[in-house]
PDB file of N, CA, C and O in Angstrom:
ATOM      1  N   MET A   1      10.125  42.247  16.916  1.00  0.00           N
ATOM      2  CA  MET A   1      10.883  41.590  17.042  1.00  0.00           C
ATOM      3  C   MET A   1      10.786  40.156  17.802  1.00  0.00           C
ATOM      4  O   MET A   1      10.063  40.066  18.794  1.00  0.00           O
ATOM      5  N   THR A   2      11.520  39.037  17.329  1.00  0.00           N
ATOM      6  CA  THR A   2      11.354  37.761  18.224  1.00  0.00           C
ATOM      7  C   THR A   2      12.561  37.358  18.603  1.00  0.00           C
ATOM      8  O   THR A   2      13.692  37.513  18.142  1.00  0.00           O
ATOM      9  N   THR A   3      12.055  36.736  19.653  1.00  0.00           N
ATOM     10  CA  THR A   3      13.400  36.351  21.122  1.00  0.00           C
ATOM     11  C   THR A   3      13.269  34.744  21.110  1.00  0.00           C
ATOM     12  O   THR A   3      12.387  34.138  21.718  1.00  0.00           O
ATOM     13  N   LEU A   4      14.286  34.138  20.322  1.00  0.00           N
ATOM     14  CA  LEU A   4      14.274  32.832  20.393  1.00  0.00           C
ATOM     15  C   LEU A   4      15.258  32.233  21.485  1.00  0.00           C
ATOM     16  O   LEU A   4      16.430  32.545  21.272  1.00  0.00           O
ATOM     17  N   ARG A   5      15.065  31.507  22.515  1.00  0.00           N
ATOM     18  CA  ARG A   5      15.491  30.533  23.601  1.00  0.00           C
ATOM     19  C   ARG A   5      16.048  29.725  23.249  1.00  0.00           C
ATOM     20  O   ARG A   5      15.312  28.742  23.158  1.00  0.00           O
ATOM     21  N   LEU A   6      17.650  29.395  22.777  1.00  0.00           N
ATOM     22  CA  LEU A   6      18.067  27.969  22.806  1.00  0.00           C
ATOM     23  C   LEU A   6      19.180  27.751  23.728  1.00  0.00           C
ATOM     24  O   LEU A   6      19.797  28.658  24.287  1.00  0.00           O
ATOM     25  N   PRO A   7      19.431  26.351  23.874  1.00  0.00           N
ATOM     26  CA  PRO A   7      20.528  25.974  25.227  1.00  0.00           C
ATOM     27  C   PRO A   7      21.864  26.310  24.607  1.00  0.00           C
ATOM     28  O   PRO A   7      22.097  26.218  23.402  1.00  0.00           O
ATOM     29  N   GLU A   8      22.656  26.675  25.458  1.00  0.00           N
ATOM     30  CA  GLU A   8      23.754  27.443  25.380  1.00  0.00           C
ATOM     31  C   GLU A   8      24.726  26.606  24.402  1.00  0.00           C
ATOM     32  O   GLU A   8      25.502  27.213  23.664  1.00  0.00           O
ATOM     33  N   GLN A   9      24.670  25.328  24.412  1.00  0.00           N
ATOM     34  CA  GLN A   9      25.658  24.176  23.960  1.00  0.00           C
ATOM     35  C   GLN A   9      25.346  24.342  22.424  1.00  0.00           C
ATOM     36  O   GLN A   9      26.172  24.398  21.513  1.00  0.00           O
ATOM     37  N   LEU A  10      23.938  24.410  22.333  1.00  0.00           N
ATOM     38  CA  LEU A  10      23.241  24.630  20.795  1.00  0.00           C
ATOM     39  C   LEU A  10      23.827  26.061  20.030  1.00  0.00           C
ATOM     40  O   LEU A  10      24.212  26.110  18.862  1.00  0.00           O
ATOM     41  N   LEU A  11      23.795  27.082  20.894  1.00  0.00           N
ATOM     42  CA  LEU A  11      23.552  28.250  20.270  1.00  0.00           C
ATOM     43  C   LEU A  11      25.258  28.128  19.975  1.00  0.00           C
ATOM     44  O   LEU A  11      25.444  28.370  18.782  1.00  0.00           O
ATOM     45  N   CYS A  12      26.237  27.902  20.512  1.00  0.00           N
ATOM     46  CA  CYS A  12      27.908  27.402  20.439  1.00  0.00           C
ATOM     47  C   CYS A  12      28.273  27.156  19.070  1.00  0.00           C
ATOM     48  O   CYS A  12      29.041  27.685  18.267  1.00  0.00           O
ATOM     49  N   GLU A  13      27.267  25.927  19.060  1.00  0.00           N
ATOM     50  CA  GLU A  13      27.602  24.722  17.874  1.00  0.00           C
ATOM     51  C   GLU A  13      27.118  25.649  16.373  1.00  0.00           C
ATOM     52  O   GLU A  13      27.715  25.522  15.304  1.00  0.00           O
ATOM     53  N   VAL A  14      26.085  26.448  16.559  1.00  0.00           N
ATOM     54  CA  VAL A  14      25.336  27.064  15.685  1.00  0.00           C
ATOM     55  C   VAL A  14      26.291  28.487  15.258  1.00  0.00           C
ATOM     56  O   VAL A  14      26.446  28.855  14.093  1.00  0.00           O
ATOM     57  N   GLU A  15      26.782  29.067  16.264  1.00  0.00           N
ATOM     58  CA  GLU A  15      27.709  30.310  15.935  1.00  0.00           C
ATOM     59  C   GLU A  15      29.139  29.777  15.164  1.00  0.00           C
ATOM     60  O   GLU A  15      29.753  30.439  14.328  1.00  0.00           O
ATOM     61  N   GLU A  16      29.540  28.332  15.682  1.00  0.00           N
ATOM     62  CA  GLU A  16      30.574  27.844  14.969  1.00  0.00           C
ATOM     63  C   GLU A  16      30.691  27.177  13.446  1.00  0.00           C
ATOM     64  O   GLU A  16      31.613  26.933  12.668  1.00  0.00           O
ATOM     65  N   VAL A  17      29.258  27.021  13.454  1.00  0.00           N
ATOM     66  CA  VAL A  17      28.405  27.136  11.589  1.00  0.00           C
ATOM     67  C   VAL A  17      28.438  28.012  10.911  1.00  0.00           C
ATOM     68  O   VAL A  17      29.019  28.253   9.853  1.00  0.00           O
ATOM     69  N   ALA A  18      27.566  28.703  11.741  1.00  0.00           N
ATOM     70  CA  ALA A  18      26.966  29.906  10.818  1.00  0.00           C
ATOM     71  C   ALA A  18      27.946  31.445  10.994  1.00  0.00           C
ATOM     72  O   ALA A  18      27.482  32.401  10.372  1.00  0.00           O
ATOM     73  N   GLY A  19      28.920  31.637  11.597  1.00  0.00           N
ATOM     74  CA  GLY A  19      29.621  32.697  11.980  1.00  0.00           C
ATOM     75  C   GLY A  19      28.917  33.478  13.179  1.00  0.00           C
ATOM     76  O   GLY A  19      27.869  33.063  13.674  1.00  0.00           O
ATOM     77  N   THR A  20      29.421  34.386  13.520  1.00  0.00           N
ATOM     78  CA  THR A  20      29.125  35.307  14.757  1.00  0.00           C
ATOM     79  C   THR A  20      28.303  36.257  13.943  1.00  0.00           C
ATOM     80  O   THR A  20      28.315  36.388  12.719  1.00  0.00           O
ATOM     81  N   GLY A  21      27.595  36.891  14.820  1.00  0.00           N
ATOM     82  CA  GLY A  21      26.904  38.083  14.135  1.00  0.00           C
ATOM     83  C   GLY A  21      25.459  37.820  14.251  1.00  0.00           C
ATOM     84  O   GLY A  21      25.105  36.645  14.150  1.00  0.00           O
ATOM     85  N   GLU A  22      24.506  38.793  14.462  1.00  0.00           N
ATOM     86  CA  GLU A  22      23.163  38.669  14.269  1.00  0.00           C
ATOM     87  C   GLU A  22      22.203  38.315  12.655  1.00  0.00           C
ATOM     88  O   GLU A  22      21.120  37.838  12.317  1.00  0.00           O
ATOM     89  N   GLU A  23      23.224  38.807  12.138  1.00  0.00           N
ATOM     90  CA  GLU A  23      22.323  38.427  10.601  1.00  0.00           C
ATOM     91  C   GLU A  23      23.075  36.964   9.955  1.00  0.00           C
ATOM     92  O   GLU A  23      22.430  36.276   9.165  1.00  0.00           O
ATOM     93  N   ASN A  24      24.548  36.549  10.384  1.00  0.00           N
ATOM     94  CA  ASN A  24      24.554  35.275   9.913  1.00  0.00           C
ATOM     95  C   ASN A  24      23.578  34.690  10.616  1.00  0.00           C
ATOM     96  O   ASN A  24      22.766  34.088   9.913  1.00  0.00           O
ATOM     97  N   LEU A  25      23.320  34.657  12.149  1.00  0.00           N
ATOM     98  CA  LEU A  25      22.479  33.518  12.946  1.00  0.00           C
ATOM     99  C   LEU A  25      21.190  33.861  12.575  1.00  0.00           C
ATOM    100  O   LEU A  25      20.543  32.913  13.021  1.00  0.00           O
ATOM    101  N   SER A  26      20.377  34.638  12.024  1.00  0.00           N
ATOM    102  CA  SER A  26      19.341  35.037  11.470  1.00  0.00           C
ATOM    103  C   SER A  26      18.718  34.175  10.126  1.00  0.00           C
ATOM    104  O   SER A  26      17.681  33.513  10.085  1.00  0.00           O
ATOM    105  N   ARG A  27      19.763  34.430   8.996  1.00  0.00           N
ATOM    106  CA  ARG A  27      19.886  33.180   8.254  1.00  0.00           C
ATOM    107  C   ARG A  27      20.080  31.986   8.249  1.00  0.00           C
ATOM    108  O   ARG A  27      19.689  31.098   7.491  1.00  0.00           O
ATOM    109  N   PHE A  28      20.802  31.984   9.263  1.00  0.00           N
ATOM    110  CA  PHE A  28      21.132  30.142   9.474  1.00  0.00           C
ATOM    111  C   PHE A  28      20.022  29.871   9.917  1.00  0.00           C
ATOM    112  O   PHE A  28      19.630  28.835   9.379  1.00  0.00           O
ATOM    113  N   VAL A  29      19.097  30.379  10.826  1.00  0.00           N
ATOM    114  CA  VAL A  29      18.044  29.650  11.701  1.00  0.00           C
ATOM    115  C   VAL A  29      16.975  30.111  10.569  1.00  0.00           C
ATOM    116  O   VAL A  29      15.965  29.478  10.876  1.00  0.00           O
ATOM    117  N   GLU A  30      16.687  30.859   9.462  1.00  0.00           N
ATOM    118  CA  GLU A  30      15.753  30.665   8.700  1.00  0.00           C
ATOM    119  C   GLU A  30      15.798  29.708   7.791  1.00  0.00           C
ATOM    120  O   GLU A  30      14.760  29.168   7.411  1.00  0.00           O
ATOM    121  N   THR A  31      17.103  29.337   7.277  1.00  0.00           N
ATOM    122  CA  THR A  31      17.245  28.230   6.378  1.00  0.00           C
ATOM    123  C   THR A  31      16.887  27.017   7.016  1.00  0.00           C
ATOM    124  O   THR A  31      16.166  26.145   6.532  1.00  0.00           O
ATOM    125  N   ALA A  32      17.454  27.006   8.179  1.00  0.00           N
ATOM    126  CA  ALA A  32      16.949  25.672   9.025  1.00  0.00           C
ATOM    127  C   ALA A  32      15.755  25.509   8.981  1.00  0.00           C
ATOM    128  O   ALA A  32      15.529  24.480   8.345  1.00  0.00           O
ATOM    129  N   LEU A  33      14.550  26.140   9.437  1.00  0.00           N
ATOM    130  CA  LEU A  33      13.292  26.343   9.592  1.00  0.00           C
ATOM    131  C   LEU A  33      12.775  26.113   8.330  1.00  0.00           C
ATOM    132  O   LEU A  33      11.881  25.269   8.272  1.00  0.00           O
ATOM    133  N   ARG A  34      13.160  26.727   7.176  1.00  0.00           N
ATOM    134  CA  ARG A  34      12.501  26.268   5.856  1.00  0.00           C
ATOM    135  C   ARG A  34      12.965  25.029   5.573  1.00  0.00           C
ATOM    136  O   ARG A  34      11.999  24.286   5.395  1.00  0.00           O
ATOM    137  N   GLU A  35      14.020  24.448   5.447  1.00  0.00           N
ATOM    138  CA  GLU A  35      14.672  22.732   5.464  1.00  0.00           C
ATOM    139  C   GLU A  35      13.549  22.113   6.290  1.00  0.00           C
ATOM    140  O   GLU A  35      12.729  21.491   5.615  1.00  0.00           O
ATOM    141  N   THR A  36      13.366  22.144   7.411  1.00  0.00           N
ATOM    142  CA  THR A  36      12.390  21.616   8.266  1.00  0.00           C
ATOM    143  C   THR A  36      10.858  21.465   7.788  1.00  0.00           C
ATOM    144  O   THR A  36      10.044  20.543   7.841  1.00  0.00           O
ATOM    145  N   LEU A  37      10.831  22.861   7.270  1.00  0.00           N
ATOM    146  CA  LEU A  37       9.017  22.825   6.871  1.00  0.00           C
ATOM    147  C   LEU A  37       8.952  22.054   5.465  1.00  0.00           C
ATOM    148  O   LEU A  37       7.918  21.430   5.226  1.00  0.00           O
ATOM    149  N   ALA A  38       9.870  22.057   4.626  1.00  0.00           N
ATOM    150  CA  ALA A  38      10.010  21.316   3.596  1.00  0.00           C
ATOM    151  C   ALA A  38      10.109  19.811   3.691  1.00  0.00           C
ATOM    152  O   ALA A  38       9.437  19.208   2.853  1.00  0.00           O
ATOM    153  N   ARG A  39      10.676  19.219   4.379  1.00  0.00           N
ATOM    154  CA  ARG A  39      10.808  18.003   4.850  1.00  0.00           C
ATOM    155  C   ARG A  39       9.151  17.310   5.571  1.00  0.00           C
ATOM    156  O   ARG A  39       8.616  16.212   5.416  1.00  0.00           O
ATOM    157  N   ARG A  40       8.868  18.148   6.118  1.00  0.00           N
ATOM    158  CA  ARG A  40       7.714  17.975   7.028  1.00  0.00           C
ATOM    159  C   ARG A  40       6.366  17.986   5.875  1.00  0.00           C
ATOM    160  O   ARG A  40       5.434  17.183   5.902  1.00  0.00           O
ATOM    161  N   ARG A  41       6.509  18.920   5.047  1.00  0.00           N
ATOM    162  CA  ARG A  41       5.474  18.744   3.936  1.00  0.00           C
ATOM    163  C   ARG A  41       5.457  17.819   3.089  1.00  0.00           C
ATOM    164  O   ARG A  41       4.469  17.138   2.815  1.00  0.00           O
ATOM    165  N   ALA A  42       6.728  17.706   2.530  1.00  0.00           N
ATOM    166  CA  ALA A  42       7.014  16.131   1.610  1.00  0.00           C
ATOM    167  C   ALA A  42       6.600  15.233   2.218  1.00  0.00           C
ATOM    168  O   ALA A  42       5.932  14.466   1.525  1.00  0.00           O
ATOM    169  N   ARG A  43       6.731  14.857   3.644  1.00  0.00           N
ATOM    170  CA  ARG A  43       6.438  13.509   4.341  1.00  0.00           C
ATOM    171  C   ARG A  43       5.067  13.585   4.395  1.00  0.00           C
ATOM    172  O   ARG A  43       4.390  12.572   4.224  1.00  0.00           O
ATOM    173  N   ASP A  44       4.509  14.790   4.639  1.00  0.00           N
ATOM    174  CA  ASP A  44       2.976  14.335   4.617  1.00  0.00           C
ATOM    175  C   ASP A  44       2.363  14.384   3.369  1.00  0.00           C
ATOM    176  O   ASP A  44       1.142  14.228   3.387  1.00  0.00           O
ATOM    177  N   VAL A  45       2.947  14.577   2.188  1.00  0.00           N
ATOM    178  CA  VAL A  45       2.377  14.817   1.430  1.00  0.00           C
ATOM    179  C   VAL A  45       1.941  13.135   1.164  1.00  0.00           C
ATOM    180  O   VAL A  45       2.716  12.200   1.361  1.00  0.00           O
ATOM    181  N   GLN A  46       0.339  12.984   0.608  1.00  0.00           N
ATOM    182  CA  GLN A  46       0.272  11.489   0.046  1.00  0.00           C
ATOM    183  C   GLN A  46       0.236  11.152  -1.287  1.00  0.00           C
ATOM    184  O   GLN A  46      -0.600  11.684  -2.017  1.00  0.00           O
ATOM    185  N   PRO A  47       1.324  10.031  -1.877  1.00  0.00           N
ATOM    186  CA  PRO A  47       1.460   9.995  -3.214  1.00  0.00           C
ATOM    187  C   PRO A  47       0.161   9.595  -4.115  1.00  0.00           C
ATOM    188  O   PRO A  47      -0.442   8.555  -3.851  1.00  0.00           O
ATOM    189  N   ALA A  48      -0.251  10.426  -5.164  1.00  0.00           N
ATOM    190  CA  ALA A  48      -1.117  10.148  -5.801  1.00  0.00           C
ATOM    191  C   ALA A  48      -1.398   8.349  -6.446  1.00  0.00           C
ATOM    192  O   ALA A  48      -0.614   7.586  -7.009  1.00  0.00           O
ATOM    193  N   PRO A  49      -2.683   8.196  -6.096  1.00  0.00           N
ATOM    194  CA  PRO A  49      -2.942   6.694  -6.541  1.00  0.00           C
ATOM    195  C   PRO A  49      -2.249   6.656  -7.961  1.00  0.00           C
ATOM    196  O   PRO A  49      -2.126   7.668  -8.652  1.00  0.00           O
ATOM    197  N   VAL A  50      -1.842   5.501  -8.306  1.00  0.00           N
ATOM    198  CA  VAL A  50      -1.426   4.780  -9.708  1.00  0.00           C
ATOM    199  C   VAL A  50      -2.352   4.264 -10.583  1.00  0.00           C
ATOM    200  O   VAL A  50      -2.698   3.205 -10.060  1.00  0.00           O
ATOM    201  N   GLU A  51      -3.004   4.415 -11.701  1.00  0.00           N
ATOM    202  CA  GLU A  51      -3.936   3.802 -12.357  1.00  0.00           C
ATOM    203  C   GLU A  51      -3.154   3.378 -13.597  1.00  0.00           C
ATOM    204  O   GLU A  51      -2.369   4.074 -14.242  1.00  0.00           O
ATOM    205  N   VAL A  52      -3.515   2.086 -13.818  1.00  0.00           N
ATOM    206  CA  VAL A  52      -3.251   1.552 -14.895  1.00  0.00           C
ATOM    207  C   VAL A  52      -4.549   1.164 -15.966  1.00  0.00           C
ATOM    208  O   VAL A  52      -5.591   0.556 -15.722  1.00  0.00           O
ATOM    209  N   ALA A  53      -4.169   1.627 -16.946  1.00  0.00           N
ATOM    210  CA  ALA A  53      -5.223   1.724 -18.179  1.00  0.00           C
ATOM    211  C   ALA A  53      -4.844   0.606 -19.169  1.00  0.00           C
ATOM    212  O   ALA A  53      -3.689   0.385 -19.534  1.00  0.00           O
ATOM    213  N   PRO A  54      -6.018  -0.127 -19.597  1.00  0.00           N
ATOM    214  CA  PRO A  54      -5.935  -1.332 -20.232  1.00  0.00           C
ATOM    215  C   PRO A  54      -5.697  -0.887 -21.949  1.00  0.00           C
ATOM    216  O   PRO A  54      -6.382  -0.092 -22.593  1.00  0.00           O
ATOM    217  N   VAL A  55      -4.484  -1.694 -22.431  1.00  0.00           N
ATOM    218  CA  VAL A  55      -4.532  -1.300 -23.558  1.00  0.00           C
ATOM    219  C   VAL A  55      -5.371  -1.782 -24.395  1.00  0.00           C
ATOM    220  O   VAL A  55      -5.856  -2.900 -24.222  1.00  0.00           O
ATOM    221  N   GLY A  56      -5.783  -0.751 -25.798  1.00  0.00           N
ATOM    222  CA  GLY A  56      -6.703  -1.494 -26.627  1.00  0.00           C
ATOM    223  C   GLY A  56      -8.143  -1.138 -25.782  1.00  0.00           C
ATOM    224  O   GLY A  56      -8.391  -0.221 -24.998  1.00  0.00           O
ATOM    225  N   SER A  57      -9.063  -2.369 -26.331  1.00  0.00           N
ATOM    226  CA  SER A  57     -10.376  -2.317 -25.497  1.00  0.00           C
ATOM    227  C   SER A  57     -10.427  -2.483 -24.167  1.00  0.00           C
ATOM    228  O   SER A  57     -11.281  -1.985 -23.433  1.00  0.00           O
ATOM    229  N   GLY A  58      -9.122  -3.488 -23.685  1.00  0.00           N
ATOM    230  CA  GLY A  58      -9.464  -3.765 -22.381  1.00  0.00           C
ATOM    231  C   GLY A  58      -9.515  -5.276 -22.302  1.00  0.00           C
ATOM    232  O   GLY A  58      -8.990  -5.769 -21.304  1.00  0.00           O
ATOM    233  N   GLU A  59     -10.130  -6.193 -23.299  1.00  0.00           N
ATOM    234  CA  GLU A  59     -10.396  -7.254 -23.070  1.00  0.00           C
ATOM    235  C   GLU A  59      -9.116  -7.924 -23.301  1.00  0.00           C
ATOM    236  O   GLU A  59      -8.034  -7.451 -23.649  1.00  0.00           O
ATOM    237  N   LEU A  60      -9.554  -9.424 -22.969  1.00  0.00           N
ATOM    238  CA  LEU A  60      -8.416 -10.412 -23.133  1.00  0.00           C
ATOM    239  C   LEU A  60      -7.869 -10.439 -24.669  1.00  0.00           C
ATOM    240  O   LEU A  60      -8.684 -10.452 -25.592  1.00  0.00           O
ATOM    241  N   LEU A  61      -6.301 -10.447 -24.944  1.00  0.00           N
ATOM    242  CA  LEU A  61      -5.998 -10.849 -25.854  1.00  0.00           C
ATOM    243  C   LEU A  61      -6.032 -12.378 -26.728  1.00  0.00           C
ATOM    244  O   LEU A  61      -5.642 -13.406 -26.176  1.00  0.00           O
ATOM    245  N   PRO A  62      -6.603 -12.373 -28.298  1.00  0.00           N
ATOM    246  CA  PRO A  62      -6.743 -13.602 -28.747  1.00  0.00           C
ATOM    247  C   PRO A  62      -5.218 -14.769 -28.305  1.00  0.00           C
ATOM    248  O   PRO A  62      -4.026 -14.523 -28.490  1.00  0.00           O
ATOM    249  N   SER A  63      -5.758 -15.839 -27.782  1.00  0.00           N
ATOM    250  CA  SER A  63      -4.750 -17.023 -27.659  1.00  0.00           C
ATOM    251  C   SER A  63      -4.112 -16.938 -26.199  1.00  0.00           C
ATOM    252  O   SER A  63      -3.131 -17.622 -25.906  1.00  0.00           O
ATOM    253  N   VAL A  64      -4.802 -15.941 -25.172  1.00  0.00           N
ATOM    254  CA  VAL A  64      -4.420 -15.619 -24.033  1.00  0.00           C
ATOM    255  C   VAL A  64      -5.162 -16.643 -23.219  1.00  0.00           C
ATOM    256  O   VAL A  64      -6.392 -16.633 -23.271  1.00  0.00           O
ATOM    257  N   ASP A  65      -4.387 -17.739 -22.293  1.00  0.00           N
ATOM    258  CA  ASP A  65      -5.425 -18.916 -21.932  1.00  0.00           C
ATOM    259  C   ASP A  65      -4.842 -18.718 -20.090  1.00  0.00           C
ATOM    260  O   ASP A  65      -4.030 -19.525 -19.638  1.00  0.00           O
ATOM    261  N   LEU A  66      -5.277 -17.807 -19.402  1.00  0.00           N
ATOM    262  CA  LEU A  66      -5.445 -17.326 -17.757  1.00  0.00           C
ATOM    263  C   LEU A  66      -5.445 -18.935 -16.776  1.00  0.00           C
ATOM    264  O   LEU A  66      -4.629 -19.210 -15.897  1.00  0.00           O
ATOM    265  N   SER A  67      -6.547 -19.776 -17.226  1.00  0.00           N
ATOM    266  CA  SER A  67      -6.401 -21.093 -16.857  1.00  0.00           C
ATOM    267  C   SER A  67      -5.388 -21.787 -16.755  1.00  0.00           C
ATOM    268  O   SER A  67      -5.185 -22.456 -15.741  1.00  0.00           O
ATOM    269  N   ARG A  68      -4.597 -21.766 -17.733  1.00  0.00           N
ATOM    270  CA  ARG A  68      -3.117 -22.662 -17.925  1.00  0.00           C
ATOM    271  C   ARG A  68      -2.105 -21.593 -16.973  1.00  0.00           C
ATOM    272  O   ARG A  68      -0.900 -21.691 -17.203  1.00  0.00           O
ATOM    273  N   TRP A  69      -2.409 -20.888 -16.238  1.00  0.00           N
ATOM    274  CA  TRP A  69      -1.093 -19.733 -15.961  1.00  0.00           C
ATOM    275  C   TRP A  69      -0.398 -20.866 -15.196  1.00  0.00           C
ATOM    276  O   TRP A  69       0.624 -21.443 -15.567  1.00  0.00           O
ATOM    277  N   ALA A  70      -1.078 -21.096 -14.103  1.00  0.00           N
ATOM    278  CA  ALA A  70      -0.551 -21.903 -12.398  1.00  0.00           C
ATOM    279  C   ALA A  70       0.320 -22.793 -13.310  1.00  0.00           C
ATOM    280  O   ALA A  70       1.526 -22.654 -13.109  1.00  0.00           O
ATOM    281  N   GLN A  71      -0.171 -24.040 -14.662  1.00  0.00           N
ATOM    282  CA  GLN A  71       0.929 -25.020 -15.004  1.00  0.00           C
ATOM    283  C   GLN A  71       1.824 -24.235 -15.875  1.00  0.00           C
ATOM    284  O   GLN A  71       2.872 -24.821 -16.144  1.00  0.00           O
ATOM    285  N   PHE A  72       1.681 -23.062 -16.384  1.00  0.00           N
ATOM    286  CA  PHE A  72       3.061 -22.517 -16.795  1.00  0.00           C
ATOM    287  C   PHE A  72       4.042 -22.149 -15.666  1.00  0.00           C
ATOM    288  O   PHE A  72       5.265 -22.252 -15.770  1.00  0.00           O
ATOM    289  N   LEU A  73       3.488 -21.777 -14.747  1.00  0.00           N
ATOM    290  CA  LEU A  73       4.663 -21.130 -13.261  1.00  0.00           C
ATOM    291  C   LEU A  73       5.195 -22.711 -13.172  1.00  0.00           C
ATOM    292  O   LEU A  73       6.349 -23.018 -13.469  1.00  0.00           O
ATOM    293  N   GLN A  74       4.336 -23.530 -12.786  1.00  0.00           N
ATOM    294  CA  GLN A  74       5.409 -24.904 -12.366  1.00  0.00           C
ATOM    295  C   GLN A  74       6.062 -25.525 -13.340  1.00  0.00           C
ATOM    296  O   GLN A  74       6.820 -26.390 -12.902  1.00  0.00           O
ATOM    297  N   SER A  75       6.055 -25.388 -14.769  1.00  0.00           N
ATOM    298  CA  SER A  75       7.141 -25.860 -15.580  1.00  0.00           C
ATOM    299  C   SER A  75       8.136 -24.881 -15.506  1.00  0.00           C
ATOM    300  O   SER A  75       9.286 -25.283 -15.679  1.00  0.00           O
ATOM    301  N   GLN A  76       7.970 -23.736 -15.297  1.00  0.00           N
ATOM    302  CA  GLN A  76       8.968 -22.821 -15.153  1.00  0.00           C
ATOM    303  C   GLN A  76       9.559 -22.821 -14.005  1.00  0.00           C
ATOM    304  O   GLN A  76      10.359 -21.897 -13.859  1.00  0.00           O
ATOM    305  N   ALA A  77       9.411 -23.734 -12.899  1.00  0.00           N
ATOM    306  CA  ALA A  77       9.949 -23.657 -11.527  1.00  0.00           C
ATOM    307  C   ALA A  77      10.776 -25.115 -11.866  1.00  0.00           C
ATOM    308  O   ALA A  77      11.876 -25.337 -11.359  1.00  0.00           O
ATOM    309  N   ALA A  78      10.185 -25.965 -12.679  1.00  0.00           N
ATOM    310  CA  ALA A  78      10.703 -27.250 -12.538  1.00  0.00           C
ATOM    311  C   ALA A  78      11.964 -27.037 -13.962  1.00  0.00           C
ATOM    312  O   ALA A  78      12.821 -27.896 -14.172  1.00  0.00           O
ATOM    313  N   GLU A  79      11.879 -26.131 -14.558  1.00  0.00           N
ATOM    314  CA  GLU A  79      13.534 -25.982 -15.326  1.00  0.00           C
ATOM    315  C   GLU A  79      14.514 -25.770 -14.631  1.00  0.00           C
ATOM    316  O   GLU A  79      14.444 -24.976 -13.693  1.00  0.00           O
ATOM    317  N   PRO A  80      15.738 -26.483 -14.960  1.00  0.00           N
ATOM    318  CA  PRO A  80      17.288 -26.195 -14.036  1.00  0.00           C
ATOM    319  C   PRO A  80      17.068 -24.143 -14.385  1.00  0.00           C
ATOM    320  O   PRO A  80      16.393 -23.497 -15.186  1.00  0.00           O
ATOM    321  N   ARG A  81      17.923 -23.824 -13.423  1.00  0.00           N
ATOM    322  CA  ARG A  81      17.992 -22.502 -13.146  1.00  0.00           C
ATOM    323  C   ARG A  81      19.663 -22.289 -14.101  1.00  0.00           C
ATOM    324  O   ARG A  81      20.017 -21.161 -14.445  1.00  0.00           O
ATOM    325  N   HIS A  82      20.139 -22.983 -14.273  1.00  0.00           N
ATOM    326  CA  HIS A  82      21.544 -23.296 -14.513  1.00  0.00           C
ATOM    327  C   HIS A  82      21.451 -24.293 -15.832  1.00  0.00           C
ATOM    328  O   HIS A  82      20.645 -25.202 -16.030  1.00  0.00           O
ATOM    329  N   ARG A  83      22.684 -23.767 -16.782  1.00  0.00           N
ATOM    330  CA  ARG A  83      22.569 -24.986 -17.869  1.00  0.00           C
ATOM    331  C   ARG A  83      24.167 -24.758 -17.984  1.00  0.00           C
ATOM    332  O   ARG A  83      24.616 -23.612 -18.004  1.00  0.00           O
ATOM    333  N   HIS A  84      24.938 -25.796 -18.052  1.00  0.00           N
ATOM    334  CA  HIS A  84      26.189 -26.396 -18.080  1.00  0.00           C
ATOM    335  C   HIS A  84      26.556 -26.677 -20.022  1.00  0.00           C
ATOM    336  O   HIS A  84      26.050 -27.465 -20.821  1.00  0.00           O
ATOM    337  N   LEU A  85      27.513 -25.747 -20.165  1.00  0.00           N
ATOM    338  CA  LEU A  85      28.002 -25.898 -21.789  1.00  0.00           C
ATOM    339  C   LEU A  85      29.165 -26.537 -21.828  1.00  0.00           C
ATOM    340  O   LEU A  85      30.103 -25.891 -21.359  1.00  0.00           O
ATOM    341  N   HIS A  86      29.432 -27.687 -22.271  1.00  0.00           N
ATOM    342  CA  HIS A  86      30.999 -28.046 -22.335  1.00  0.00           C
ATOM    343  C   HIS A  86      31.340 -27.550 -23.941  1.00  0.00           C
ATOM    344  O   HIS A  86      30.535 -27.772 -24.845  1.00  0.00           O
ATOM    345  N   LEU A  87      32.332 -27.015 -24.118  1.00  0.00           N
ATOM    346  CA  LEU A  87      33.223 -26.935 -24.837  1.00  0.00           C
ATOM    347  C   LEU A  87      34.594 -27.541 -25.386  1.00  0.00           C
ATOM    348  O   LEU A  87      35.507 -27.356 -24.582  1.00  0.00           O
ATOM    349  N   SER A  88      34.996 -28.250 -26.604  1.00  0.00           N
ATOM    350  CA  SER A  88      35.869 -28.676 -26.450  1.00  0.00           C
ATOM    351  C   SER A  88      37.160 -28.075 -27.542  1.00  0.00           C
ATOM    352  O   SER A  88      36.858 -28.144 -28.733  1.00  0.00           O
ATOM    353  N   ALA A  89      38.287 -27.611 -27.283  1.00  0.00           N
ATOM    354  CA  ALA A  89      38.937 -27.083 -28.405  1.00  0.00           C
ATOM    355  C   ALA A  89      39.838 -28.141 -29.473  1.00  0.00           C
ATOM    356  O   ALA A  89      40.411 -27.680 -30.461  1.00  0.00           O
TER     357      ALA A  89
END
């Protein structure tokens, strides 16, 4: 048998939720401990690294010129964000 020492106020709150009785209290504590362990395990798991595989042979595709990428971005930034269209009936 294991003895848990809990603050009286906490025990009162648990009994309100779990109900009175040793079995209800034991089940409540077991569930709470399992949930806490699961959260801690999930928090401690490191995500797997993401690997990006090239499509095809992994070489640049024909007609792709990365040296002009900055020029392309500047041209896109210079274009107006909104275009106005006037319609007449």
